[in-house]
Every structure is written in structure tokens, then in C-alpha cells.
VODREN-356777 format. One record per residue (C-alpha): residue number from 1; residue in one letter; x, y, z. Coordinates in steps of 0.1 Angstrom, whole numbers, plus 2048, in hexadecimal, padded with zeros to 3 digits. Example, Ala and Ser with C-alpha at 12.3 -4.5 7.8 and 13.67 -1.06 7.14 Angstrom:
VODREN-356777
REC num residu east north  up
REC   1      a  87B   7D3 84E
REC   2      s  889   7F5 847
***
This chain:
VODREN-356777
REC num residu east north  up
REC   1      m  49D   7D3 F83
REC   2      e  47C   7DB F6F
REC   3      a  465   7BD F6C
REC   4      k  460   7AF F48
REC   5      c  442   7B9 F36
REC   6      a  42C   798 F2E
REC   7      v  417   78A F14
REC   8      v  3FC   772 F1E
REC   9      i  3EF   755 F08
REC  10      l  3CB   74A F13
REC  11      t  3C3   725 F08
REC  12      t  3B3   705 F15
REC  13      s  3C3   6F4 F34
REC  14      s  3C9   6D1 F23
REC  15      q  3EB   6CA F19
REC  16      f  3E3   6B2 EFC
REC  17      t  3CD   6C8 EE6
REC  18      g  3DA   6D8 EC6
REC  19      n  3D1   6FB ED5
REC  20      a  3E9   6F1 EF3
REC  21      c  405   6E9 EDA
REC  22      l  3FF   70A EC5
REC  23      a  400   71D EE6
REC  24      r  422   710 EEF
REC  25      r  42F   719 ECC
REC  26      i  421   73C ECE
REC  27      q  432   73F EF0
REC  28      s  455   737 EE0
REC  29      y  44F   750 EC4
REC  30      v  446   76D EDC
REC  31      t  461   767 EF4
REC  32      s  47A   768 ED6
REC  33      i  46F   78B ECA
REC  34      t  482   79D EE6
REC  35      p  491   793 F08
REC  36      s  47C   7AF F19
REC  37      i  45B   79D F15
REC  38      s  452   77E F27
REC  39      c  433   766 F1C
REC  40      c  41F   74E F2F
REC  41      v  403   735 F27
REC  42      l  3E4   737 F3B
REC  43      s  3C4   724 F3B
REC  44      h  3A5   739 F33
REC  45      e  395   723 F4D
REC  46      v  3A9   734 F69
REC  47      f  396   755 F64
REC  48      s  370   759 F6E
REC  49      s  36E   77B F5D
REC  50      s  37D   799 F49
REC  51      k  382   7AB F6B
REC  52      h  395   78C F79
REC  53      l  3AB   78A F5A
REC  54      q  3B1   7B2 F5C
REC  55      e  3BC   7AE F80
REC  56      y  3D5   794 F78
REC  57      c  3E3   7A8 F59
REC  58      n  3E6   7C7 F70
REC  59      d  3FA   7B2 F8B
REC  60      h  412   7A1 F72
REC  61      n  41B   7BC F5A
REC  62      v  407   7AE F3D
REC  63      i  409   7C4 F1D
REC  64      g  3F4   7AD F06
REC  65      i  3E0   78D F02
REC  66      i  3DD   772 EE7
REC  67      g  3BE   761 EEC
REC  68      i  3B8   73F EDB
REC  69      h  394   73A ED3
REC  70      a  37D   758 ECC
REC  71      y  364   74A EE2
REC  72      r  376   738 EFF
REC  73      s  391   754 F04
REC  74      g  37C   770 EF3
REC  75      r  363   770 F10
REC  76      l  37F   77D F27
REC  77      l  38E   797 F0F
REC  78      i  36E   7AD F0A
REC  79      g  373   7CD F1C
REC  80      l  398   7C5 F24
REC  81      q  3AD   7E3 F27
REC  82      l  3C9   7D4 F13
REC  83      p  3D2   7CB EEF
REC  84      y  3CB   7A7 EE5
REC  85      v  3CB   790 EC7
REC  86      i  3B3   772 EC1
REC  87      v  3BC   753 EB1
REC  88      l  39D   741 EA3
REC  89      g  396   71E EAC
REC  90      g  383   704 E98
REC  91      t  364   704 EAE
REC  92      d  363   72B EAC
REC  93      v  35A   728 E86
REC  94      t  344   708 E88
REC  95      t  333   6FE EA9
REC  96      f  332   722 EB9
REC  97      m  325   731 E9A
REC  98      e  303   71F EA1
REC  99      d  2FF   72E EC3
REC 100      q  2F3   752 EC5
REC 101      t  303   75A EE7
REC 102      a  324   74E EDC
REC 103      k  322   761 EBB
REC 104      r  31B   782 ECE
REC 105      i  339   77B EE5
REC 106      m  350   772 EC8
REC 107      y  345   791 EB5
REC 108      k  34B   7AA ED2
REC 109      a  36D   799 ED8
REC 110      l  379   799 EB3
REC 111      c  36F   7BD EAB
REC 112      n  389   7C9 EC6
REC 113      a  3A4   7B1 EBD
REC 114      r  3C3   7C1 EB0
REC 115      d  3C7   7A3 E99
REC 116      i  3B3   783 E91
REC 117      v  3C8   764 E89
REC 118      c  3B8   749 E75
REC 119      f  3C8   728 E6B
REC 120      a  3B9   728 E47
REC 121      p  3A6   742 E31
REC 122      w  385   72F E35
REC 123      m  386   738 E5B
REC 124      r  38B   75E E52
REC 125      d  36E   75D E3A
REC 126      v  355   74C E52
REC 127      v  35C   768 E6B
REC 128      r  358   782 E52
REC 129      i  337   776 E44
REC 130      q  326   767 E62
REC 131      l  331   781 E7D
REC 132      e  335   79E E65
REC 133      v  358   7A6 E77
REC 134      a  367   7C1 E61
REC 135      s  38B   7C0 E6F
REC 136      n  3A7   7C9 E57
REC 137      y  3BE   7B4 E6C
REC 138      f  3BB   78E E63
REC 139      s  3D9   77B E62
REC 140      i  3DC   757 E53
REC 141      a  3F2   73F E66
REC 142      p  3F2   71B E5C
REC 143      q  3FA   706 E7B
REC 144      a  41E   6FA E7B
REC 145      i  429   6D8 E82
REC 146      t  446   6CE E98
REC 147      l  451   6A9 E9A
REC 148      v  464   697 EB5
REC 149      p  475   676 EAF
REC 150      p  45D   65A EB2
REC 151      a  461   641 ED0
REC 152      s  46D   61F EC9
REC 153      n  454   604 EC9
REC 154      d  462   5F6 EE8
REC 155      e  460   619 EF9
REC 156      a  43B   61D EEB
REC 157      n  432   5FB EF7
REC 158      l  419   5F7 EDA
REC 159      h  406   5D8 ED3
REC 160      l  3F3   5DD EB3
REC 161      r  3E0   5CA E99
REC 162      e  3ED   5C8 E76
REC 163      k  3D5   5E1 E69
REC 164      t  3D2   5FB E84
REC 165      f  3C5   61F E7E
REC 166      v  3CA   63A E96
REC 167      l  3B0   657 E9F
REC 168      v  3C0   673 EB6
REC 169      a  3A5   689 EC6
REC 170      g  39B   696 EE9
REC 171      l  37B   683 EF2
REC 172      r  35F   69C EED
REC 173      p  341   69F ED7
REC 174      v  34F   6B4 EBB
REC 175      k  36A   698 EB3
REC 176      d  34E   67E EAE
REC 177      v  368   661 EB4
REC 178      d  34D   646 EB5
REC 179      y  343   64E E93
REC 180      l  355   630 E82
REC 181      v  350   617 E9E
REC 182      e  332   604 E8D
REC 183      a  345   604 E6C
REC 184      m  366   5F7 E7C
REC 185      d  355   5DB E8C
REC 186      a  344   5CF E6D
REC 187      w  365   5CF E5D
REC 188      y  374   5BC E79
REC 189      a  35B   5A2 E74
REC 190      e  36B   59C E52
REC 191      d  38F   5A3 E5D
REC 192      r  39C   59E E82
REC 193      s  3BB   5B3 E7B
REC 194      v  3AC   5D4 E78
REC 195      q  3AB   5EC E95
REC 196      l  3A2   610 E9D
REC 197      l  3B3   622 EB9
REC 198      v  3A5   642 EC7
REC 199      v  3C2   655 ED8
REC 200      g  3B8   673 EF0
REC 201      e  3B0   680 F12
REC 202      q  38C   681 F1E
REC 203      r  380   6A4 F19
REC 204      d  359   6A0 F1F
REC 205      e  34F   688 F3A
REC 206      a  32B   685 F2C
REC 207      y  336   67D F0A
REC 208      v  34F   663 F16
REC 209      s  335   654 F2C
REC 210      r  31E   651 F0C
REC 211      i  338   640 EF6
REC 212      k  34C   62C F0E
REC 213      g  334   60E F0D
REC 214      q  335   60F EE7
REC 215      f  35C   60D EE6
REC 216      d  35B   5F1 F03
REC 217      a  343   5DC EEE
REC 218      s  357   5E2 ECD
REC 219      s  371   5C7 EC0
REC 220      a  381   5E0 EA9
REC 221      c  382   600 EBC
REC 222      s  393   60B EDD
REC 223      l  398   62C EF1
REC 224      v  3BE   632 EFA
REC 225      a  3C9   64C F12
REC 226      a  3DC   66B F04
REC 227      m  402   666 F01
REC 228      s  422   679 EF9
REC 229      q  42A   684 ED8
REC 230      s  447   66D ED3
REC 231      k  42F   64E EDA
REC 232      l  414   65A EC7
REC 233      f  42B   661 EA9
REC 234      c  437   63C EAC
REC 235      l  413   630 EAC
REC 236      f  40D   646 E8C
REC 237      q  42A   634 E7C
REC 238      c  41E   611 E86
REC 239      s  3FB   619 E7A
REC 240      r  3EA   618 E58
REC 241      a  3DD   63A E59
REC 242      c  3D3   657 E71
REC 243      v  3AF   65D E70
REC 244      n  397   67C E78
REC 245      t  373   67B E7E
REC 246      s  36D   69E E8B
REC 247      l  34C   6B0 E85
REC 248      s  360   6CF E83
REC 249      e  386   6D9 E83
REC 250      g  39A   6F8 E7F
REC 251      m  3B9   6E7 E75
REC 252      c  3C2   6C5 E83
REC 253      g  3E4   6C3 E8F
REC 254      a  3E3   69C E92
REC 255      l  3DC   699 E6D
REC 256      l  3FA   6B1 E65
REC 257      e  410   69E E7B
REC 258      a  408   67D E6B
REC 259      m  40C   68D E47
REC 260      a  42F   69A E52
REC 261      l  438   677 E5C
REC 262      k  42B   66A E3B
REC 263      v  410   655 E4C
REC 264      p  3F0   653 E37
REC 265      v  3D2   669 E44
REC 266      i  3AD   661 E40
REC 267      a  398   67F E4B
REC 268      r  373   686 E4D
REC 269      n  369   69E E31
REC 270      i  364   6BD E43
REC 271      v  370   6E1 E39
REC 272      g  38C   6E2 E52
REC 273      n  39A   6C1 E47
REC 274      a  395   6C7 E23
REC 275      a  3A9   6E7 E27
REC 276      i  3C8   6D1 E2E
REC 277      v  3C1   6B0 E1E
REC 278      n  3BF   6AF DF7
REC 279      h  3AB   68F DF0
REC 280      e  3BF   673 DE0
REC 281      q  3DD   68B DDF
REC 282      t  3E9   692 E02
REC 283      g  3CF   67B E15
REC 284      l  3AC   66C E12
REC 285      l  38A   67D E1B
REC 286      f  36B   66B E25
REC 287      s  345   674 E2B
REC 288      t  337   655 E39
REC 289      p  343   638 E4E
REC 290      s  341   620 E2E
REC 291      e  359   638 E1B
REC 292      f  371   638 E37
REC 293      i  373   613 E35
REC 294      t  377   615 E0F
REC 295      c  394   62F E14
REC 296      a  3A5   619 E31
REC 297      k  3A5   5FB E1A
REC 298      r  3B4   60F DFD
REC 299      v  3D1   61A E16
REC 300      i  3D5   5F4 E20
REC 301      q  3D5   5E6 DFA
REC 302      d  3E6   602 DE5
REC 303      e  40A   608 DF1
REC 304      y  415   61B DD3
REC 305      f  3F7   633 DD6
REC 306      v  3FE   639 DFC
REC 307      k  424   640 DF4
REC 308      g  41B   65C DDC
REC 309      m  402   669 DF1
REC 310      t  416   66A E12
REC 311      t  432   679 DFF
REC 312      a  41E   696 DF3
REC 313      a  40E   69B E16
REC 314      a  430   69F E25
REC 315      e  43C   6B7 E0B
REC 316      y  41C   6CD E11
REC 317      v  421   6CD E37
REC 318      s  445   6D7 E32
REC 319      r  43B   6F3 E1B
REC 320      v  41D   702 E2A
REC 321      h  41F   6F8 E4F
REC 322      s  443   701 E59
REC 323      v  44B   710 E7C
REC 324      q  460   72B E6B
REC 325      s  442   739 E59
REC 326      e  42B   736 E77
REC 327      c  444   748 E8C
REC 328      k  447   765 E75
REC 329      i  422   769 E74
REC 330      y  41D   769 E9A
REC 331      q  43A   780 EA1
REC 332      q  42A   799 E87
REC 333      v  409   795 E98
REC 334      v  418   79C EBB
REC 335      s  42C   7B8 EAF
REC 336      h  40D   7C9 EA1
REC 337      m  3FA   7C1 EC1
REC 338      l  413   7D3 ED6
REC 339      r  416   7F1 EBF
REC 340      p  408   811 ECD
REC 341      l  3E9   81D EBA
***
């Protein structure tokens, strides 16, 4: 029997990131195109060079690659003798745009991509302007949200204060999870029922070492290990709001999940968050720690406002971030990638 042709998705090794969730969704979309194509998800960290990746592809009948992140995956795709697609990550269009070496690598990788997938138009515009990539093949694919049934309170074993806020993020500098610690501690001095839980795996040891003492000394803020989606969704529903403090984001899945669950969201006012959170309509945006405290108090005090905002947010996610829409876009992208030139 002839071996199946394969499509490889390159992404991070972590299982708890938004990109890992995206990779698993794309994998399901690809395998549903035709039974003659298999699809596997691999960490870009497994491969030391483009040559190493090419050898793997030759040995495993790989006919195309989807690289998540123009820099992290793109460095392996330059010079590859296979068609490939690149899905832009948030740091590609923010952090790595400030690094000249990273910009050169992204430019080379993007120029030869069959398609460039962006979560939102602003990401496409950054690439076109700052990298001067002239590709005609940009696809806009807002991230889809899939919900699992939340765990019960007993299963989740939650012990929360009355006014708990939840921040979901892998612990690394770009997530800036210690941004609100001082402001939360000042609020706690006035109200012992407030709490900020930062949920996520440790992604950067040096960063974790730097912030751990601050959290250990805090009365209001705690670091919590990453948890299953069902437990996380239970935590969302028991909290007052889902929070985001990132310095940059492509499209934050945790915010979208909270919005879909009709949980209020309070997000730092950066371009990636502002693209999905319409201030005072589908969520709240803040630019300083004191503004966050104001937003948090409003969520606690104004039940009527919160109900209207969360209803609008859930409707937005259902309309714009459906699995059906995302599936259609990625299936078109993959079909174009595999089409003979």
C-alpha cells in the first residue's frame, strides 16, 4: 500500500499555549480535506536547521508545511524544497520587528511562502509596511474558539475570594504578568476580598525567578500552575473577570474564551487586544494599573452594565470566531499550498 502524503505543522513544544491549540485545530482541518493526507504537529525546537527539517520531510513523505510564527518556524523554512505556509504570531509583528536579525529571517521566509495567514488585518498591514513583503497571498483567519464543559466546583477544587480576577498567560516577559501586583496589593489593603490569580506554565526561567519574590510577598496576587480547559473555564465562571496584561498579543485566546462564556474581560490597551475588545461594548481596556482598578471596580459594582457587555461579547465571538469559518479558510490555504505551480 502506498504511504500517505503528509502535511507537517510546526509550532511550540508547549501544550498550553494558544498556538498549540491552533495547531491542533489546523490538524483536524487538514485531515478532513482528504483521507490520502495525514497531518502531524511537531515542535520547531526539534529541528536544528533547514537541512535537518528537509531530511525529515524526505523520510516521511511530507508534501507541505504550515509554520506557526514567521521567526521561530520561518528560520527552518528558508531554502526548503517544499511548499509552505506561514501563520503569523503576535511577537512576529511586535517584539521581533525591533530585532534586525529576526526581521531579515522573517522577510526571507515570508517572501517564499505560498500563503501568509494573519489573525487580523492589522497584522497583515505591519508585515506589508515594515517588512515590505509584497505577497498577493494574505489570508485573514480570526482565531476560532471551542468550548468544553466547565468542571464542577468540586472537581476544580477552587478556593477563591469573593472578588477574584484571573489572568491566563505563559510566564514570560511579553506577558508582563507582574504589571498589576502593586496596584492589587494597594486595593487589598482596602478590601481583603480581592484577588488576582495568574494561571500559566513557566516559559522563561529567568523571568519567573525575577517575579517570584514579588508574588510570594503579595497578599493579593498568586501564581497558579497551568490547568485543563475544563478547570480553567470553571475558574473563569467563578471569577469577576478575565484579565490580560500583555505588552503584545496577536489574538488572545483566553480573552475570547472568557467572552464566549459571558465572563467580563479587562485587557491592556494594545493593538492586538483592541482588535477584539471594543471598550465598554464587549469588554474594558486599560492603559495603567490605576485604570485597571477602576475597570475592575466597575465590573463588581455595575451588574446591569456587565450583563449587556458580556451578552454583546458572546454574540461577537459566535459571529466572528467560529470553527466553521476558520476551517474553511485553512482548508483553502492548504489546498492552495499543495496546488502545482
